[in-house]
C-alpha positions as CSV (number, residue, x, y, z in Angstrom):
1,M,126.2,91.7,109.4
2,P,126.0,91.5,105.6
3,D,129.0,92.7,103.6
4,P,127.8,95.6,101.3
5,A,130.4,94.6,98.7
6,R,129.0,91.1,98.5
7,H,125.3,92.1,98.9
8,P,124.8,95.5,97.2
9,R,121.5,97.2,97.6
10,P,119.0,96.0,95.0
11,S,118.2,98.3,92.1
12,A,115.1,100.5,92.3
13,A,113.3,98.1,90.0
14,A,114.3,95.1,92.1
15,E,113.1,96.8,95.3
16,A,109.8,97.6,93.7
17,A,109.4,94.0,92.7
18,I,110.2,92.9,96.3
19,A,107.6,95.3,97.6
20,H,105.0,93.9,95.2
21,R,106.0,90.3,96.1
22,L,105.6,90.9,99.8
23,P,102.2,89.5,100.9
24,K,100.1,92.4,102.3
25,V,97.2,92.7,104.7
26,L,94.9,95.7,104.0
27,L,92.8,96.9,107.0
28,H,92.2,100.5,106.3
29,E,90.9,101.7,102.9
30,H,87.9,103.9,102.2
31,L,86.0,102.7,99.2
32,D,84.9,106.3,98.3
33,G,88.6,107.3,98.4
34,G,89.9,104.4,96.3
35,L,88.2,104.4,92.9
36,R,90.1,103.8,89.8
37,V,90.5,107.1,88.0
38,A,89.1,105.7,84.8
39,T,86.1,104.3,86.7
40,L,85.4,107.7,88.3
41,F,85.6,109.4,85.0
42,D,83.1,106.9,83.5
43,L,80.7,107.2,86.4
44,L,80.7,111.0,86.3
45,R,79.9,110.9,82.6
46,E,77.2,108.3,83.1
47,R,75.5,110.4,85.8
48,G,75.9,113.7,83.8
49,L,78.1,115.2,86.5
50,A,80.9,117.7,85.7
51,A,84.5,116.4,86.1
52,P,87.3,118.8,87.1
53,A,89.3,117.6,84.1
54,G,88.5,116.7,80.5
55,D,90.0,113.2,80.3
56,V,91.4,110.4,82.4
57,P,95.1,111.5,82.5
58,A,94.0,115.1,83.4
59,L,91.7,113.8,86.1
60,A,94.6,111.7,87.5
61,A,96.8,114.9,87.5
62,W,94.0,116.8,89.3
63,F,94.1,114.2,92.2
64,E,97.8,114.3,92.3
65,A,97.7,118.1,92.7
66,R,95.1,117.8,95.5
67,A,97.2,115.2,97.3
68,H,100.3,117.4,97.4
69,A,98.5,120.7,98.1
70,G,99.4,120.5,101.8
71,S,95.8,121.2,102.7
72,L,93.2,118.8,104.3
73,V,90.5,120.9,102.7
74,E,92.0,120.4,99.2
75,Y,92.6,116.7,99.9
76,L,89.0,116.2,100.9
77,R,87.5,117.9,97.8
78,G,87.7,114.7,95.9
79,F,85.2,112.9,98.1
80,A,82.3,115.1,96.9
81,L,83.1,113.8,93.4
82,T,83.4,110.2,94.3
83,V,80.3,109.9,96.5
84,A,78.1,111.6,93.8
85,A,79.6,109.4,91.1
86,M,79.1,106.2,93.1
87,A,75.5,106.9,94.1
88,T,73.8,104.0,92.4
89,P,73.8,100.4,93.5
90,E,75.4,99.3,90.2
91,A,78.2,101.8,90.6
92,M,78.8,100.8,94.2
93,A,79.1,97.2,93.3
94,R,81.5,98.0,90.5
95,V,83.7,100.2,92.8
96,A,83.8,97.5,95.5
97,F,84.6,94.7,93.0
98,E,87.4,96.7,91.4
99,A,88.8,97.7,94.8
100,A,89.1,94.0,95.8
101,E,90.6,93.0,92.5
102,D,93.1,95.9,92.6
103,A,94.1,94.8,96.2
104,R,94.5,91.2,95.0
105,A,96.7,92.3,92.1
106,D,98.8,94.4,94.5
107,G,99.7,91.3,96.5
108,C,97.1,91.6,99.3
109,V,96.1,88.3,100.9
110,L,93.1,89.7,102.8
111,A,91.4,93.1,102.8
112,E,88.8,95.1,104.8
113,F,87.2,98.0,103.1
114,R,85.1,100.8,104.7
115,I,82.6,103.4,103.8
116,A,79.7,105.4,105.4
117,P,76.6,103.9,103.6
118,L,74.3,106.7,104.7
119,L,76.2,109.2,102.7
120,F,74.2,108.0,99.7
121,E,70.8,108.6,101.2
122,P,70.6,112.2,99.8
123,F,71.0,110.6,96.3
124,G,68.1,108.3,96.9
125,V,70.0,105.1,97.8
126,S,69.0,103.6,101.1
127,G,71.7,102.4,103.6
128,E,70.4,98.9,103.1
129,A,70.7,99.1,99.3
130,A,74.2,100.6,99.6
131,V,75.5,97.9,101.9
132,E,74.0,95.1,99.8
133,A,75.5,96.5,96.6
134,L,78.9,96.9,98.2
135,L,78.9,93.4,99.6
136,A,77.8,92.0,96.3
137,G,80.7,93.7,94.6
138,L,83.2,92.4,97.1
139,A,81.8,88.9,96.8
140,R,82.6,88.8,93.1
141,S,86.3,88.9,93.8
142,P,88.1,85.8,95.1
143,L,90.1,88.0,97.6
144,P,88.9,87.3,101.2
145,S,87.4,90.6,102.3
146,G,84.9,92.3,104.5
147,L,83.1,95.6,104.9
148,I,83.4,98.0,107.8
149,V,80.4,100.4,108.2
150,C,81.4,103.9,109.1
151,A,79.4,106.6,110.8
152,M,80.3,110.2,110.5
153,R,81.2,111.3,114.0
154,H,80.2,115.0,113.6
155,L,76.5,113.9,113.2
156,P,74.0,113.7,116.1
157,T,74.1,110.4,118.1
158,D,70.8,109.2,116.7
159,E,72.3,109.4,113.2
160,V,75.4,107.5,114.3
161,G,73.0,105.0,115.9
162,R,71.3,104.5,112.5
163,S,74.6,103.5,111.0
164,A,75.3,101.2,113.9
165,A,72.0,99.5,113.5
166,L,72.7,99.0,109.8
167,A,76.1,97.5,110.6
168,L,74.6,95.1,113.1
169,R,71.8,94.1,110.6
170,Y,74.5,92.9,108.1
171,Q,76.8,91.3,110.7
172,G,77.6,87.8,109.5
173,R,76.7,88.7,106.0
174,G,79.9,90.5,105.1
175,V,80.0,93.4,107.5
176,V,82.8,92.8,109.9
177,G,83.2,96.0,111.9
178,F,82.0,99.5,112.8
179,D,84.0,102.7,112.7
180,L,83.7,106.4,113.5
181,A,85.1,108.5,110.7
182,G,85.1,112.2,109.6
183,A,86.3,115.3,111.3
184,E,88.0,114.2,114.5
185,A,88.9,117.5,116.3
186,G,85.9,118.7,118.3
187,H,84.0,115.4,117.9
188,P,85.4,112.9,120.4
189,A,84.3,109.3,120.3
190,T,82.9,109.7,123.8
191,D,80.0,111.6,122.3
192,H,78.8,108.3,120.9
193,A,79.8,106.0,123.8
194,A,76.3,104.5,124.2
195,V,76.1,103.6,120.5
196,L,79.5,102.1,120.6
197,R,78.5,100.0,123.6
198,R,75.4,98.7,121.6
199,V,77.7,97.7,118.7
200,Q,80.0,95.8,121.0
201,D,77.0,94.2,122.9
202,G,75.9,93.0,119.5
203,G,79.2,91.2,118.9
204,L,80.6,93.6,116.2
205,P,84.2,94.7,116.6
206,L,85.2,98.4,116.7
207,T,87.9,100.3,114.8
208,L,87.8,104.0,115.5
209,H,89.7,106.9,113.9
210,A,91.7,108.5,116.6
211,G,94.9,110.4,117.1
212,E,95.1,111.6,113.5
213,A,93.7,115.2,113.7
214,D,93.4,115.3,117.5
215,A,95.7,114.7,120.5
216,G,97.3,111.3,121.2
217,G,95.1,110.9,124.3
218,R,92.2,110.2,121.9
219,V,93.9,106.9,121.1
220,L,93.7,105.6,124.7
221,E,90.2,107.1,125.0
222,A,89.1,105.0,121.9
223,A,90.7,101.9,123.3
224,R,88.9,102.4,126.6
225,L,85.6,102.7,124.7
226,G,86.3,99.2,123.3
227,A,88.1,99.8,120.0
228,R,90.3,96.8,119.1
229,R,91.9,98.8,116.3
230,I,92.7,102.5,115.8
231,G,92.6,104.3,112.5
232,H,95.9,106.2,112.2
233,G,96.7,106.8,115.9
234,V,99.9,108.7,114.9
235,R,99.6,111.4,117.6
236,L,100.2,108.7,120.2
237,A,103.9,109.2,119.4
238,D,103.6,112.6,121.1
239,L,102.8,111.0,124.4
240,L,105.3,108.2,124.0
241,D,108.1,110.6,123.2
242,G,107.0,113.2,125.8
243,P,108.6,113.9,129.2
244,G,106.6,111.2,131.1
245,D,107.3,107.5,131.5
246,P,105.6,105.7,128.5
247,A,105.6,102.3,130.2
248,P,102.1,102.5,131.8
249,L,100.6,103.7,128.5
250,L,102.4,100.9,126.5
251,A,101.3,98.4,129.1
252,E,97.6,99.4,128.8
253,L,97.7,99.3,125.0
254,A,99.3,95.8,125.1
255,E,96.8,94.6,127.7
256,R,93.9,95.8,125.5
257,R,95.6,94.3,122.4
258,V,95.2,97.6,120.5
259,H,96.5,97.7,116.9
260,L,97.1,100.9,114.9
261,E,96.1,101.1,111.3
262,V,98.7,103.6,110.1
263,C,98.3,105.3,106.7
264,P,101.7,106.9,106.1
265,T,101.3,108.6,102.7
266,S,97.8,109.9,103.6
267,N,99.2,111.2,106.9
268,V,101.8,113.3,105.0
269,H,99.1,114.6,102.5
270,T,96.7,115.7,105.3
271,G,99.4,117.2,107.5
272,A,99.4,114.6,110.2
273,A,103.1,113.9,109.5
274,P,105.8,116.1,107.9
275,S,107.3,113.4,105.7
276,L,107.7,109.7,105.5
277,A,111.2,110.0,106.7
278,A,110.0,111.8,109.9
279,H,106.7,109.9,110.2
280,P,105.6,109.0,113.7
281,I,105.4,105.3,112.6
282,R,109.1,105.1,113.3
283,S,108.8,106.1,116.9
284,L,105.7,104.0,117.4
285,A,107.4,100.9,116.1
286,R,110.5,101.7,118.2
287,H,108.3,101.7,121.3
288,G,106.9,98.3,120.3
289,V,103.3,99.4,119.5
290,S,101.4,96.9,117.4
291,L,100.8,98.5,114.0
292,S,100.7,98.0,110.3
293,F,100.7,100.2,107.2
294,H,97.7,100.9,104.9
295,T,96.6,103.1,102.0
296,D,93.6,105.0,103.5
297,N,92.6,106.4,100.1
298,R,94.2,105.0,97.0
299,L,92.7,107.6,94.7
300,M,93.1,110.7,96.9
301,S,96.7,109.8,97.8
302,C,97.7,108.2,94.5
303,V,99.1,105.2,96.3
304,D,98.8,101.5,96.7
305,M,100.0,99.0,99.3
306,S,103.2,98.1,97.3
307,T,104.1,101.7,97.1
308,E,103.5,102.2,100.8
309,A,105.8,99.3,101.5
310,L,108.4,100.5,99.1
311,Q,108.5,104.0,100.5
312,L,108.6,102.9,104.1
313,H,111.6,100.8,103.1
314,R,113.4,103.5,101.2
315,E,112.4,106.7,103.2
316,A,111.6,105.5,106.7
317,G,114.3,102.9,107.1
318,F,112.1,99.8,107.6
319,G,113.6,96.5,106.5
320,W,111.5,93.9,104.6
321,A,111.4,91.8,107.8
322,D,109.9,94.8,109.6
323,L,107.2,95.1,107.0
324,Q,106.6,91.4,107.1
325,R,106.1,91.6,110.9
326,M,103.6,94.5,110.4
327,G,101.6,92.3,108.0
328,L,101.6,89.5,110.5
329,A,100.3,91.8,113.2
330,A,97.6,93.1,110.8
331,A,96.5,89.5,110.0
332,E,96.2,88.8,113.7
333,A,94.2,92.0,114.2
334,S,91.8,91.4,111.2
335,F,88.1,91.1,111.9
336,L,87.8,88.4,109.2
337,P,87.2,84.7,110.3
338,E,90.1,82.8,111.7
339,P,90.7,80.5,108.7
340,V,91.2,83.6,106.5
341,R,93.6,85.1,109.0
342,V,95.6,81.8,109.3
343,R,95.9,81.6,105.5
344,A,97.1,85.2,105.4
345,R,99.6,84.5,108.1
346,D,100.9,81.5,106.3
347,A,101.4,83.5,103.1
348,L,103.4,86.1,105.0
349,L,105.5,83.5,106.7
350,A,106.3,82.0,103.3
351,F,108.0,85.3,102.3
352,D,111.7,85.1,103.2
353,P,113.2,88.6,103.8
354,A,116.7,87.1,103.4
355,D,115.8,86.0,99.9
356,A,114.5,89.5,99.2
357,T,117.9,91.1,100.0
358,A,120.2,88.4,98.7
């Protein structure tokens, strides 16, 4: 056990530097929730759309207030702005490129971004044009990355099927997975089981939002529908910490090789967790669930991967070795090609947690 007198805790600045130096794997970030504030302000002006603030600093403060409002409704207000602002192929390519470059500058060694392309149809941009623009933007960055196509789960199954067909059309051309996003409560993934089966039959992996705004049983339900990864999944802790024996549930999750994409700061902002110190990620990790940490929405939650790592270290009690192991699990769970995953793993293994605390 280290002697605190010989190895005092690093300063705040030193800890922030360690968090930045830690190689990171980003699996869960919504492109329409991750714009640079300055880019959003520019795009709103270019399209003649009203901004809720008169300059870039004021717009940043507006998002900061929404993030800490304690209301999912307030948190989601920003998406109406971002989708409208992004609704040209040129803007989408710019947003995707900047997202990849920001992740690379933040120490990410691979990244998967997601969005629902059909959200742009009311603005006159087809799903195909949206996907092609987003992929072109990502391809401009040297960061290894891929695009996950989302469908909005509250829509009728035929609409979800259109998103699935779009994802399959661009499989092997940069699209690496399919997701159900949007309002979870009242819209179970089972409503779209047939579509999800078609996606899997086409060889495209699934990651489904589950157990964020609905019960923990939705996580197992999504896994049984074929999801290899679960977006959020934090309510699973309610089952694991409940009165029953968690062993059978843990065994099934392990057998299915399910990985949770946990977004701690976002979960606090949307009310899925009371604080980082009391976040279910602590219980999930204690039970040995395969998981990793992610941003969800950099703009909406005013966060990046380094900040997520730093706050999990400071407030949730995770050591740098714990966060390194999460990154390794994320690299293994990535939908990107094996050579990319191997390089990410090697970068993480080159990080020495002992050096970080020495």
